[in-house]
N, C-alpha and C positions, 0 to 999 in steps of 0.2 A: 465212583469210578475215577481212577487216577488219569489225569490228562497231561502228565509230564513226560510221556513217552515221545521219542523222536520219530518224526514222519518225514519221508522224502518223497517229493512229487517229481516224476520224470515225464515231462510233457513238452513237446516242441512248440506248441502254441502258447506263447508267453501270457496272453490275456487269460486263457483258460487256467493255466498254472497259477497265476496270481489270484484269479477268482476263487479257486479252490482253497488256496492259502488263506485268503481273507475270511472265507466261511469258517475254516477250522480255527483261525485266530479268534474270531468273534465268539466261538463256542468254548474258548478257554484252552485250546491246544496251542501252546506258545512255541514249542520246539519243532517248527515246520520249515522245511527247506525245499527249494525248487531248483531243478536243473533242467536244461532244455535240449540235451543231446545224449545219444548213446555213449559217445566218447567220454563225456564227463560224468555219466551216471555211476559207474562202478567206483570212481574215486570219491564221489559225493557220498555214496553208501558206506565206503570205508572210513571216510572222515567223520560222518555224523552218526554212524552205527544205529540206524533206525530199527524200530520194531516193525514198522509198516512202510511199504513202498506203494505209492499210487502210480501205476505204470501205464503209459499210453501204449497200446498194442503196436501201433504203426509210428513209433517215435521218429525213426529216420528211415522210412521205407516199409514195405509190406511185411508184417509179422516180425519186425526187428525187435519189438518189445517182448515178444514171446521168446525169442532167442536169448535176449538179455535176462529174462526171468530164470532161465536154466542155469545162469551163472551166479545168481544171487544165493547167498548162504541159506541153508535149510531152515534155520531158526527165524528168518525174516518173513513176515507175512506179506503176500502180494495181492493187491486189488487192481484189477485191470480197468483202464479207461479206454473207450473206443467208440468210434462212429460206425463201426462195422457190426452188422447183426446177421451176417450169413452163417449158415450152420458149419461150413468148413472151417471158418476162422474160429468160431466158438469152440468147436471140437479140439482144435489145436491148442487153444488157450486153456481149456479145461484139463487137458493132458498134463499141464504143469501144476495142477492142484492149487489154483488161486483161492483166496478167501471170498472174493466177490468179483462180479463182472458188471461194471456200470457203463451204460451207453450215454453218449452225448446227445443233446445238451445235458450236463450233469444237474440232477435235481438235488437241492439242499437236503431234503429229508432222506433220500436214498444214500447220499454220501455219508451223512452223520450216522445213519443206522448201520451202515457197513463198517465204519470206523469203530462204533460202539461194540458191535458184536465181535469184531476181530480183537478188540482190546480185552474183552472178557475171556477169550481163548488164551490170551497171553498171561493171564494171572496164574500164579502157582497154585497147585492143588494138593501140595504136600509140603512137609517140613522135614529136614534132616535132623535126627535126634542122635546125640552121642551118648552111648551107654558104656562107660569104662573106656576101653581102647577101641570099641566097635562103634560104627556109625550105621544107621539104617534110616530108610525113608518111611515116614508115617503119613498116610493119606489123611487129608482133612476129615473125610467122611468117617474115618475110624475113631476120631477123637470125640468123646462126649463132653468132658470138662477137665479142667486143670486146677489143682489145689496147691497152694504154696505153704511150705514149712521152712521158714527162714531162707537158708541158702540152697534149699532143695525144693523141687516141685514134683508132684505126683500127677502123671498124665493118665487119665482113666479112659479106657476104651471099653467096648462091649464085653470083651473077653478077659482083659487083664489090666493091671496097674503098672506103669513104667515110672521109676523114680530116677531123676537125673539131677545133677548139680547145676542149678541156674536160679536166677531170680524170676519172679512172675513177670515183671515189666520187660525184662530182657527177652524172655521167650515170646511174650506177646508181640514184640516188635518184629519177630520173624513170621508172624501169622498174617492172614488176610483180615484186615480190620473190618471188612464188610460182613465177615462170617463170625469171628470170635470177638466177644465183648467181655470186658471186666465188669462183673456185676457186684463185686465185693472186693475189699483190699486183698483177700486171700483166694479169690476164685475168678477163673475165666471160663466161660461156657461157649460151646458151639451153638449158635443161635438156631441152626437148622435142626437141632435135636430137642429144642424146647417144646414141651407139650402143654405146659400150664404155667402161668405167672400169677402169684398172689401178692398181697401187700408185704409179706414177710419171706417169701421163698420163690425160687425158680425151680421148676421140675423138668 
């Protein structure tokens, strides 16, 4: 799993913010930034363009974090941090579709699990394929394997073969490396589709 995504912590208790930052840094997340007020949060988000925001629900007053979450761009995932566990607050928070809801004191395992699961949702699940003048989206799950023929590659799905002008390595760089593997100089396979591996072949 990639750990180079930007993360912004919005938390008015500096010690808690730094504690969370230290946990994430130790786990290998290097692009972690902290801000301590609502006023500076939006500018920090604009500056650092995070994929994930860890947001205190009561950053500067009751439910102020929830109101801030409504202003955050749709593509950014929000994980709430809170000392509140009353149902009214929880329902208001859940209405903004957060990825997780962590109660203080923050537990290391809960924090890392939430970041990990959110990161998985951020990973692309398709690739854009150019076919002549047309471009279309091909879901990873549709691809069985890819075969190279010099400057062209054949993408095999369950139903058809798609031929495009590209090198195998160039196309591989656009795919999720945890799913697609180069098993031969001329072949990439979708590892989710492998049914059998022998000493001489991949099925």
